[in-house]
N, C-alpha and C positions, 0 to 999 in steps of 0.2 A: 504493501498500500505506499503510495507517495502522494505528496503534497505538492500543487502548482499555485501559487498566487502571480496575479498577473494585473498589469494597468492595461488600458487601451492599445498601449504601443509594446505590450509584451509579444514574445517571439513565439511563431506558430507551431503547434504541435502537431506531430504526422496524424491526421484523422482515419488513417487506415490499418494502424496496427491492430494486429491479432485479428483482422476479419477473415470469417473461413470463405474459401473459393466457392464459387456456384456449383450445385451438385453434391456438394459434401454432406455428411451426417448433420443432422439438427444439432443446436446446440441448445441446452436449458439455459432459460433467464438467471441472471445473476440476482441474487437479492441482497439490496444495499438498504441498511438499518439507518435512520436519521432520528436522535434523539434532540428534540427542540425545546427550547423555552424562550422566554422573553419576559420585560420588566423585572428583574430581579431587584434593582434597587437595593444594593448592599443588605439585604435581610439575612444576616448571619446568624443570628440567635434563634435558636428554637423557642416555642412556648410563647408566641408572639402574634401568629396568625392562623385563621381558621377557614373552612371552604365551608360554605352551605350546601348540604346535599338534600333535596326534596325525596319526601316518602310519603308512604301511605298517611301517616301519623302527624304529617308537617314536615318543616325543615330542621335536620339536625346539623349542627355544628361540629367537623370533625376539625382536630388539631392538624397543623399540616406546614411544613416549612423547616426551616433551620438548615445550615450549609452542610453540617454534618450529615445529616440524614438526606440530604438533596444529594451529596456525592455517593451515599451508599445505595440510594435508589438508580443511578445511573449507573454505577457499575452493577446492579442485578440486572438493568435491561439489558446490557452487553452482553450478559452471557448467552453462550451460543449462536452468537453473530459476527462472525469474522469480520464481516465488511460493515462497519460502525462508523459513525461521525456525529460529533456533537454540536449544536450550533445554537447561537441564541440571535435575537431580532432586536437588539438594543435595549438601553435602558438598564445596562447591567449594574450602573453605579449612579451614585447621585440622589438626592430626594432620599437619602437613605438614613438609616439609624444612626445614632451617636457612635456605636461601637465600630462602624465602618467610617461615617462620615468625617468625625473627629480625625482621622487619621489618613483624609484624601481618598479614603476608599481603596488604598493600598491592601487592606486584609482581602478584600472581596477579590482582587485580582489574584492575590496568593491563592486564594480558595478555590478559584476556577481554573487556576493551574494545576491544581492538585486533582480538580474533577476532571479534567483533560479535555477542556473546551478545545475545539479545533477553530471556529469562524465565531466573531461577534461583529453584526452590523451595527452602525452607530445609530445610536437616538437621539432624540434631542438632548435629553438630560446628559449625554456623554460630553456635551459643549458647556455645561453650567460654569466650570472653572476655565474656559479658554482652550483653545486649540492649543497652546504651548502645552498647558498643564494634560491634555488628552495626549499628546505625543509622548510626553513622558511616562504616563501609564502604559502605553505600547513600549517602549524602548528602555524603560528603567531609567534608574539615577535619582539624585537626590536635588536636583535643580528647584530652586525656591519659584514657583510663579505664582503663589496665593500668601495671603496672611499666615496660614498654617504653615508649621514646619514639617518637612517631608522627611521620611525614614525616622521617624520620631520612636519607634520602637524597633525596628531592625533593617538592615539594608534591604532595599527595593530594586529589584531585577527586571522589571516589567512583565507586561503579558505574555505568556509562551505561545498565545494562540495569537491568528491574527484581525485586526480589526478591517472591516470591508467598509468603502465609501463610495459607489458608484455615481453618486449623483451630488457629491460637495466638491465642486470644481475650486480649483486655486487660479487666484489671479495670474496669468502667465501662462496657463496650461496646466493640465494634468489634474489628479484628485489628491485629496489630502491623504488619503489612505489607498491601496490597491481596491479595483474596482470588483473584483472577484477573486476564487480561488478555485482550481480542479482538484478532485480527488480521483485518482485511479484506484480500483479495485480488481483482484484476479489477476490471471496471465494467460497470455497467448490469445487462442481462441475464446477465451471466456473471460478478456478484460474489459472492464466499464469503465466509463470516466464520467464523474456528475460534478456539475459546474455550480458553483455558489457565488450569487449577485447579490453585494448586500447595500442598504441604503437606508438613509432616515425619510422623514416624510419633508417635502417641498417646503411647507412653513416654519420649520426649525427656526429660521431667523427669528422669526415674531415670538418665539419661546423662551428666548435665551437673552443674555446681556450682548449688546449690538456690537462692545468692543472684543468680546470674544470670539466672534466670528467674522472680524475684519478681514477682508480679502477674498472671503469665501462667497460661493454662490449655490443654492440649493436648486438642484435643476428637477425639471418634471420627472416624478416616478415613471410613469409609463413610457416616456420617451428614451430616458436613460435604458431601461431595460430593452426594448425593442431594438436600439442600436447596437446592443452588445450581442443579442442572441445570434444574428449571423456569423459573428465573430468565433461566438463559443462551438457554433456547430461546426465551423472550418476546422477548430483545434480540437474536433473529436469529441466533443460534450455529447454523450448519450441522451442525458438525463439535465433538465436546468432546473434550479430549485433560486426562488429569491427570497431573500432575507430581508423584509422589510418593515420600518419601525411606523407603521400604519396599520390600522385595524378597524373591526367592524363591532357591533352590538349584537348579543343574541340575549333574549330572555329564558332561553332553556338552559338545562344543567348542562354542567361541564363536559359530561360522558353523553351526551343526546345525539350527536352527530348528524347535525340537520341543520339547513340553511334557512330554515321556515322562519319568517319574519326577521330577518336579520337585516341591520340597516348601519350606516356608516361611511367615513369618507374612503374606505380601502374599494368599496365597489366600483366607483367610478376610472379606478386605475385598474381594475380586471377586467372591465368592458373595452379597454385599449390595450391589452397586453398582447403581445404575439402569441398566437394558439401552441406554438412550441414549449412554451413554459410548464412543467409539470406539478410544480409545487410551490406555494407560497407561505411562507411561516411569516405571520404577522405579530403585531404587538401595539402598544401604544394606549390601547383603551382600557387595557387590564380585565379586558373580557375572557373568557375561556369558551372555545369553540372548534368543531371539526366539521367543514361545509365543503361537500362536494359540488363544487361551482358548476361542473357538467351538468348536473341537475336542473342549473338556471339557465346555462348558456352552453348547449351541446358542442358549439363550435370551439369552447376552451374548455377542456374535460379536465382542469387542475384542481387540486386539491388544497384547501384553505384552511389553516390550523392557527391556535392561539391557546398559550398555555396560562392565561390568568395573570397572577400578580406575586411576585417576593418569593419565586421558587417553591409554590405551595402545589404545582403542577407541572408535570412533564409530559410532552407529546412524544410518543412511540410511534414513528411513522416507519414503512417499509415500501420501497419501490422496487418493482420486478422489472430489470432492464434485459431487453433482447441483444446481446452482444452482436448479433448479425445485421440486425435492421437498424441497430444504434437507435433505440426508443424506449420509452417507458411502456411495459405491457399491462401493469397492473399496478394499482396503488393503495395502501390502507392505513388507516391512524387511529390513534386509542389516545385519550387523554389519562395519565396515571396521576392518583392522587399520591402525594409524598407525603405520608402520615408521620406527624412528628412525636412530641410529648405532650401529656395532658398539662393544660393550663386553666388557670381561672382568669376570665375577662371581666369587664365592666357589665356584661350582659350574663355572666353566672360562668359555671363549670366548663369546661369545654374536654369533654372525655374520648379516651382512645376507641374506635369502632370497629367491631369485628369484621365488618364488610370489606375493610380494605388492607391490605397488606401492611404489615410493619417491617421498618428497616432498622437494623443496629446502627449508631452514628458511626461514621468512618472515622478511625481514632487520629489520622494525622490534620484530618479538619477540625475536628473536636479540639484538639489541642492548640489550632491557631486561633478559634474563635474564643477560647478560654483565656490565652495569651494577650488578645486584644480587648478582650470584654475588663481582664485585670486593669488593664492601664485604661481604660476609660471609667473605672468604677468610681474614683473619688470624684470626677466631673458630674457624672450621671446622678449621683445619690445627693448632692449638694442641695438642702432644702431651700427654696426660693422664696415660697409665700404660702399663702393658704388661697382657696377657691373654694365656694360655698355649695356649688353643686357642678356636676359635669358641663362641660363648654363642647359639645359636638361640632364638628364639621360636616361637610356634605360632598357627597360627590355630583351634585346637579348644578349645571352652570348657570342655570337662572333661578336659583334659589337662595334667598337671604339666609346666612348660616349665623349661629350664635360665635362659634369662634372667630371668624372671620370680621364680626362687628367688635368683638372684644380686641382684637388687634389693633384694629382701625381707631379705636379709643386710645389704646396705649401709644400709638404713633403721635397721635394729636395731643395728649399729655405731654409727652416726651420733648414737644418742639412748639408748645403754646407759649413759652416764654420769648421764642423767636418770631412770634407773630403768626404762626399757623392756626388757620381758623377751622379748616376741614381736613381730612385724612381720607384718602383712598386706598383700597387695598383689593387686590385681585386674590380672587376664591383659588385659582390654581397655585399660589404659594403658601396656601394652608394644607400641611401635608399629614397631621395626625390630629384628634380630639385631643381635648386636656380632660383625664378623669383624676380627681382627687384622690388620697388614701382616704379610710377611713376616718382620720382626722382632718381632713380639710387638706393635706400638705401637697403641695405641688413642687417637683425637683427640677434642677437643671436641664436633666435629661428629658423631662416632659416637653418642657418648652422647647428644647434642641428638636425634638422629633417633630413639633408643630411648626417651627421655623427653620430648617437647616441650611438654608441658602448662603447666608452671611450676607445680605443685602443692606446697604447704607442708604439712609433716609436724605431725601432731598425735598426741600420746599419750592415752590414754584409759583409764579403769580398769573393768575388768569382773570380776564374780565367775567362779568356774569354771563356774557353771549358767548365766551370760549367755553366757559364750564359748562354751559347747558350743548354745546356741540361734543364735548367730551360725553356728557351722559347719553347723548342720542347714539353715539358710537355703538354703546351696549348692545342695542337693539337692530344692528345692521346685520343683516345675513350675510353681507358680502365683504364684512370686515374679515381679514385674516384670522384664522381661527374660530369664525363664527360668533354668534352672540355669545356673551357672558356677561353676567350681572358683576357690578363693580359692588364692594361691601364698603360701607361708609359711617363716619365717625358719627358719636351721638350730638343731636342737635341739628343735623342735616336730614334730609330727607325728599323723596320724592315719588310721585307715582308714574306708571308707564300704560300705554294702551297700544297694543299689539296689532288692533284692529284700523291703526291711522298709517298713513304713508312713511316711509324711512324718512327720518329727518324731522320728524312731526309726532314723536311717539311719547316723549317725557312730558309730563304732566305735573305743573306746580312746584318746581323746587323750591324749598324754601331751608333758611339757615336759620336756626332760633327763632323760628314762628315767622320770619319776616322774607317774602318772595325775592329771589335773585335779582339783581337789577345790571341790566344789560352793559352799562359803562362803568359800574364799580370792580374795583380790583380786589380778589380774594386770595389769599394766600393758602396755598393746598400743599399738605405733605404726602408723600408716596416714597415708596422705594426707588431705588435708582433703576431696577430693572422695569418698574412700571413706568417710570419717566422717561425711558429709552424706547418707548413704545411697546413694551412687552405685552403680550397675549393680544396683540394687533391693536393697542390702543393707539395708534398713531398721531392722533388729537392732542396727546401729551407730550409729544417730541417737540423740544426747543422751549421757547419762552424765557424770561426771566427767572434763572435758577438760582436758588441759595443752596449749595451744598451746605451738610452739617457733617458732624464728626460722630454721629450716632447709628449703630448698627441697628437692624429691626430687632433683632433678639436682645440687645441691651435694652431697648427702648419696653420691650416685653417684661423684663427681668425688672426693670426699674418700677414698671406700674404695679408688679406683686409686691415691691417694697413698701409700698404705701398702706398697707392693710389687708385685710381679707378681702378677695374681690368676689364679688356677685356677677354671675355671666349676664348679659344684657339682653335683653328682648329681640325678637326678630319683628320689628315694627317700623323699620326705616323706608322701606320702599313697599309699594303698594301696586297690585296688579289692577287696575282698572278697564282690564278689557272687556267687551259686552260678549258675554258667552249665549250662545246658540242654546 
């Protein structure tokens, strides 16, 4: 088994090696196993995540994930499969728990080296700390590209697997990482080649700091794949797999194996793909599904998969490849639950289930996680303050959320002395709910899980007219990243009517009970991510900006230092759309 990684200008492989002459005895198909996952997000520790499993008596929560259990599950799936490859569809790192994020996600890369990952397509979160830091994760070393100290626990040698970035073009030509990799399996007449194209979503630049992707262009996903397919076929690829950090939404269970009712941004891409693509491993939406896309479009009989979030699932895929015809003749997949260890969540006990296999933790990975958990412990367990009740986040882009409101309040409080009057917070940067201990205690680890990006607050000046335009952008379907509701600080609020035309949907915005005045100037605080147009809010770019030296996490910690915090109500935005 050998690996070939290539860019567009890579040398051509002989396309006919190992082919059987006409009239020879038929050659049996070669089965290639592909173990796939996505959106791991540095979830190294077990006892944190669960998978909801529907049954006759309702939904059962099954403990899942943890890098040591994940590694053991991968090893178990590989047994009996000599032709096996392990791949990821992006967001392996960042937006991760403190045990990984505190150390620049080096332990996650260490863990994935031990797992034996072969390829990881870049996702949007791979760019959270900028392209220089991402290149360091691939190549290793201790160059300091962020405020945090690299190699804080041990030397870092980089990823032993290959990052792929087919649609991430550099100014002056080429791609940031190789566009694809080719794996060869078998010998002679039974040799087959499987090509892996890796890429992120086209809208990545709207989801990360602009400075971190300066000089990069994120190309159209389908166009990128379609340009590569003829080249890969010329290089002898018998099967073509796309690892893409874009995905869909399914309301069915992780093991339903159905396309029914699925939606999402992946489908307009699939509709344009070259029919010679055999498999699309997707991500980004944190959903789990297996969809035989041929049932929707017989001209494109590809398989679409996703393994949810956080290493709780693995997708076990088999492609049967005809080495003579040079094509896939059968494909099948199943999502496998990575059952971890029991724990107690805010919703109650999460117990082991006899319905699913149990895996022993892989010793080397378990030791790695324990080493970094011990290093992070003093930071994580430091008490910050008290919270009188849970402050949940929400995965729904158009719903006001308790924790987002609380964070907006904290950012306003931290900058009020500098004249800030309103705080704006994007829901996508709220990463985990805050759940106090029995005595109300919240720790630094809790805050870090909720706000892991290390953004800095900025104050910008907008007229009432400009601020109204910002608010209108929330409800514009054509905004990069689509519609998503801004979370606002106490004293500010507005209604919205989705039945009205784009640009006329905001209703009666008020600050402390007074309507916004078009020509009046307001000072608005936000993260530098949001101020640079993050989450598609281009109306926030530019303007008269006052930088601060306050980090978003610092603001949240200071807010708790003022005494017990009561979670705010969700009454700052009002949907006044007329319903039929």
